[in-house]
N, C-alpha and C positions, 0 to 999 in steps of 0.2 A: 250642742257642741261647744266646748270651752275654747277660749282663745288659744291655749296651748295645743289643743287637738287640731285646730284650724291651721296653725303654723306648722305643726308636724306634717299634716296632709300636704300643705303647699311645698314644704321642703323635701318631701320624700322623693320627688322626681327630679330633684336638682343634682347635678354632678358636683362632687366636692371640688372646691378650689383650694389648692395648697396655700398655706399661710404666706409662704414666700412669694408666690405668684400674685396673691391677693395684694400684698404690700407693694410689690413691683408695679402692678397695674395702677394703683392709686398714685404712687410716686411719679410714674411717667405722666399721668394725667395732670398732676399738680405742677410739674416742671413745664409741661407744654402750655398750660393755662397761664403760668407765671410769665413765660416769655411773651405770650400774646398780651398780657396785661401791661408789660413794660412798653411794648410797641404802642398800645393804646395811650399810655401816659405821654409818650413823646409826641403822638399825633394830636392829642387834645389839649394837654396842659403844659407840656414841656417840663424842664427842670428849673429849679430856683437859680437865680443869677449867680449866687455864690456856691453852687453845688460842688461838692467834693465827696466822693465815697468814703473818705477817711475823716471827714469833719465830725466833731463830737456830736452836734445836734442830729445830723443825718444818721449816724451810727446808733445813737440812742433810740431813735424812733424805729429804725430797722430791727434792732435787737428786741424792742418791744413786740413788734409784729411777729418776729421769729419765735419768741417765747410763747406768745398767744397761740401760734400754729402748733408748737410742740405740746401745749397743754390740751388742745382740742383734737389733735390727730388720733390718740388712742380711742376716743369716743367714736370718731368716724370709722376707724378700723373695725370696731365691734358692731356698730349698727348697719354697716354696709353689707352685711351677710345675714343669712337666716339666723335669728336669735330672738329670745323672748325676755331676756333680762339684761340690764345694764347696771353695774354696781361700781366696781373700783375704777372703771374708765372715767367716772365723773370726778374722781379725786384730784387729778391734776387741774381740772377746770376750777374746782372749788378753791384749791390752793392759789391758783393764779388770780382769781377774783378777790380773794381775801387779801393777798399782798397788794393788789391794785388799790383796794380801798384804804388799806393801812398807809401806803405811800402817799395817796392823795390827801388823807387827813393830816399826815405829818407835814407835808409840804405846805398845805394851807395854813397850818398853825404857825409855821416858821416864816411864812410870807407876811410882810407888813400889811396891816389892814387896808391901807389906801391903795395897795398894789394887787390885792387878791383878785378883783374882778378882771383887771387887765391880764394877769397871769392865767386866769381861768379861761377867758374867751379870746385872748390875744387881740382885744379891741375890735373884734369883727365877728360876723356870723361864722360858726365853726364849719368851714367848707368841707371838712373831712366827712361830715354826716351824709353828703351825697357823692362826694368824689371817691371815697373808699368803696361804697357799694357799686358804683359804676365800674371802677377798676377790677372789682371782684367778678364781674360777669363772665369774662373768658375762663377764669379758673373754675367758677361754678359750673359752667357748661361742660368743660372737660371732665370734671369730677363726676358730674351727673351721668355722662355717657359711660364712664368707667363703672360706676356703681350699678347702673342698670343691668349689667351682666353678672352681678354677684349675688343676685337673689335676695336683696334686702326685703324684709317683711314688715318692719316698723318704719313705714315710709315718712311719717312726720319727723321722727327722730333722725332718720337718715338725711332728710332734707335740711333740718336745722344744723346737723353736723357738717354737711357740705357747705352751708352758708357760713358757719363759724370759721371753718378752715379757710374758705375762700376769702372772707373778710380779713382774716389774720394775715394771709399772704399778700393781699392787696395793700395792707397797711405798710408792708415792707416796701412795696413799689411806690406808694404815695409819699414815703419819706423823702424821696428825691425831689419833690416839688412843694412839700408842705412848708409854708413860711413861718409857722408858729413853732417855737422851740421850747416853750415852757413845759416842765415836767407835769405840772398840774393840768395843763391843756391836754397833754398826751394821755395821761391815765384817765381823764374824764371822757374826752370826746372820741378818742380812738376806741376805747372800750364800748362806748355807745354805738359807734359805727359797726363794730363787730357784732354786737347784739342785734342791730337792725338787720344785718345780713343773715344772722341765724334765724330771726323771726320770719324774714321773707322766704328763706329756704324751707322752713316748716310749712308754709302756706303754698308757695309756688312750686318749688322743686319736688315736693312730695307728690304732686300731681304728675310731674314729668317722669317720676320713677315707677309709675304704675305699669305692670306687665302688660 
């Protein structure tokens, strides 16, 4: 039996989920998880002393997370239901990643040599590498519960998609307490944090998605 045959057999007994209900289910889960992530931020980390939702640095990092979420959402929509192929859904991710790299290179070139390391690391260990994954947990759990009822068949891809979207949304939340404002820091370590969430999702969440 080929993979396509197996997927067809598994999918045959599933009731169809309307695309609108599919999107609504994931959207509700994402919003609920995002709210819990904000509460977690306030309980554990708090917000930066000069926090203002309209300040440039906070908005920049929030927009970055929102853009990452928009780029990864089509991928999640596709792999969260019975499917055997993923094609154009990867395009927004590739575009986002390419722009991310280009901006990073451009900013590094324009930054004076003696300031590059400081701009890259903000003179400390990039705390977003563990804080964003931590803040992504409520979102990932909510999305996992939502996806479990949609009949996903490519579980590793579904898990990685959940992780990527959760990490992207958590980056929006983390913008409220992140002390580093360098563009080079954001395009480097925020991206790395989202990738960590995606990798963890492929390994851990894929097991939780098993029927």
